[in-house]
N, C-alpha and C positions, 0 to 999 in steps of 0.2 A: 618502725621501718615500713617503707613503701617499695613495691616492686613494679617496675615498668618493663613491659615486653615490647621491644621495637622490631618490626619486620617490614619488608618492602618487596615490591616487584613480584606479586603473586602470579600475575599474568594468566588469569583464567582464559582458557582457549588454547594455551600451551602449558598447562599445569599438569604435573604428574599426580594422578589420583592417589597413589600410595603415599607420596610425600605430603599431599594435602591432608590426608587423614592423620598421618603421623604428626604433622605440625599442629593440627587442631588438638590432638591429645596432649601435646607439649604445652599448649596454651592453658588448658584446663589443669594440667599437673603443676605448672608453675604458680598458678593462682595469682596472677598479677592484679594490682590495684588499677592499672591502666594499660591498655594495649594501644600502641602507636603504629599505624600503618602508613608508610610514607610513599604511597603512589604506585602507579602501574598495576591496577587491579585487573586489567584486561590486556589482551594482546592486540586486537585491532579496534577495540571500542564498540563491538557489536552489542545489540540488545541481549542476545543469549549469554554472552560473556559477562555483561553487567549483572544479569540475573543470577548467574552462578556466584559471582563475587558477593552480591547482596545476601544470598542465602548462606554463604559461609560466614559472613560477618554476623548475621542474625543468630548463629549458633553460639557465638562467644558470650559468655555470661558476664565478663568484666566490661567496664566502660571502654569504648573504642574511640580513638581520636584519629581522624583521617585527613590526608591531603591528596590531591590528584597528581598523576604523572603524565608524561607525554603520550604514553600508549592509551590513556583514557580519553583522548581526543579521537573521534571516529576517523579511521584511515581512509575508507573508501566512500563514505557518505559526504560528498564535498559540500553539499548545502549546509549540513550541520557543522562540518569541520570549520568552515570559514565564517558562518553567520551566527552559530550558536554552539560553539565547540564543547561546552560543558553541560549541555542539556541532559544527556544520558547520565552523566556523573551526578548531577543534581537530583535527578529522578530516582536513581537506584542506590546511590551511595550516601550522599549528604547534600543538603541544600546550600551549605556554606563551603566556600573555597579558601577564604582567609579566616582563621578560626582561633579561638582562645579557650583554654581549659585551666581551671584552678582547683586544687584540692588542698588538703592539710599540709602537704610536703612540697608541692611543686607548682610552678606557673609555666604553662606551655603555650607558645604561639606558633601557629603554622600558616604557611601561605602556599598559594598555587603558583608554581614556576613553569607550568606547561603552557605552550603557546602554539597556535596553528601556523604562525609565521613570526619570524623574529628578524631584527636588522643585522643579521650576519648569516653566513652560508649554511649553518647546520641548525635547523629549527628544533631538532631533538635535544639540543643542549639547554633550551629553556631561557627564561628571562625573569628578572625581578624589576618591577616598575618603581618609579619614584613614589607613587602613591603607596605601594606596598612597603617601601622602606620607611615612609612616615608612619604607616600603620604599626609596624613592628616597634619603632621608636616609642610611639605613644603608649602602646600596651605595656612594654617593659618599664617605662618610666614610672608607671603607677603600681608596679608589682611590689608585693611584700618582700623586703630585703631578707627576711628569714627563710624564704622558700627557694628551692633549687629552680633556676631559670633555664628553660629548655626551648630551643628553636628547632622547628621541623620544616623541611621542604624536600622535594623529590631529588633535585639535582645537587651535586656536590658544590661546595663553596671554594674548595681548593683541590689540587690534584692529590688524590688519596694515596697512601703508602702502598707500594708494590702493586698498584692497580694495572689491569691489562690495557686500559685506555685512559687517556687524559681528557677529562671532561669537567669544565668549570662553567657554572651558570653565568649568563650575562648579568652584570650588576653585582658580582660577588664582592668586589673591593669595597663598595659603599655599604653593603649590608654587614660585612665583617667589621667595618669601622663602628657602625651602630651597635652591633652585638658586644664589641669590646667596651664601648662607652657605657652601655647599660649593664655591664658585668654579667653577661649571660654565661652560664656554666657549661652547657652541653648543646651541640648541634647534631641532629640526627638526619641522615640523608640516605638515598638509595641510588637507583638509576644504572650504575655500572656493574651490578651483580657481583660486588666485591666488598667483603667486610674488612675494615681496618680502623685503627685508632690513630688520630693525628693530634698530639697534645698542642696546646697553644704555645706560640713562640715565646721563649724566654719567660715562661710562666705566666704570660699575659694572654688574654683572650680565651675563648671557649675551647673545650676539648671537642674535636670533630670526630664523629663516629659514623661510618658507613655500614650499610647492611648488604649482605649477599641476597640473592633471590630466595624468597622463602619456599616457593613451590614450583617454579618454572623449570621446564626442560631445557630452556635456553641458557645454559651455563657458560661461563667464560673460564676463569682460572680457579674457581672454587666450587665446592658443592653447595647445595641448598643450606640455608641456616637462618638464624635470627639472633638478636642481642637481648641481654638482660641488664637492667640497671637496678641496683638495690640502693635506696636512699636511706642512710642512717644519720643520726644526729651529727657525727663528726666526719663522715666520709661518704663517698659514692663508690660502690663496687660495680665494675663493668665486666661483663663476660660476653665474648663472641662465641656463638655455638653453631656447630656444623652437623649436618646429617651425613653419616658415613655409609648409608645404605641399609643399616639395621637399627641404629639408635642415634640420638643427638648427643654430641660430646663437646666440651669446652675446648677451644683451640687457642684462645688468647684471652688474657684478663688484665685489668688495670684497676688500681685503687687511687682515687684522688681525694685529698683532704678538703673538708668544708670549713672555711673561715666565715662564720655567719656575719661578723661585723664588717669585714672587708670584701666579702664575696670573692675570695681569691682561690684559685685552683692550684694545688701543688701536687705533682706526681709523687706518690709514695713508693709504689713498686709496680712493676710490669712483668708479666710472665707469659711466655708463649710455649704451648705444649704441642 
């Protein structure tokens, strides 16, 4: 069995220090084989915030897989924002923005959907380029069929269930087509500070999982939290976990079957507590 811990939107600069420490203890307690952080490490992209995020990540003993979010582009440093928007992210978090991870149980591809400017009215909604779509296609095309395939980006690819806002990244239709063609099992996103699970339509396509904000004080409809994925030979167990002010508790769960030969996902059961 492998355990993946997925979290998003830490927003250092607007993070609750009590929740930050509780979240760190949760990471160590869960003993994950991989930690996936899907962007927005900072609030305004300042050097101080990036240093806080870097120091937090450095404490984590498990391997950490990261992609940036729109808040990781400097908000007020316009020179960097428009001419080198990912400079601080590369310096303090990761030199890679489009990234691949492979271990004994999973094959993970992540991309940067954050942009300083996009061809529609709301830059914060992000974008996926044609080059990135081709990158994702090429990576999954060569992946081992026996491994769980996971795609990670900051912005949602669909409107998430019961979300307080509707936000879909520019280029979502094309990337979803590629993910279905390449039989990707799971999509992990953040951005809207709302955890939910959206199964693939008619049993096809990946299961889409959003994360609430792990540590930010900028909450919307949910408390802080993170997600757990347990990869077993015949199934994937998914838990959405929330912080209630004292402890972290499971509030929704899902189990999907693994068909190694067909790479098909079938919902076995779902529970909301």
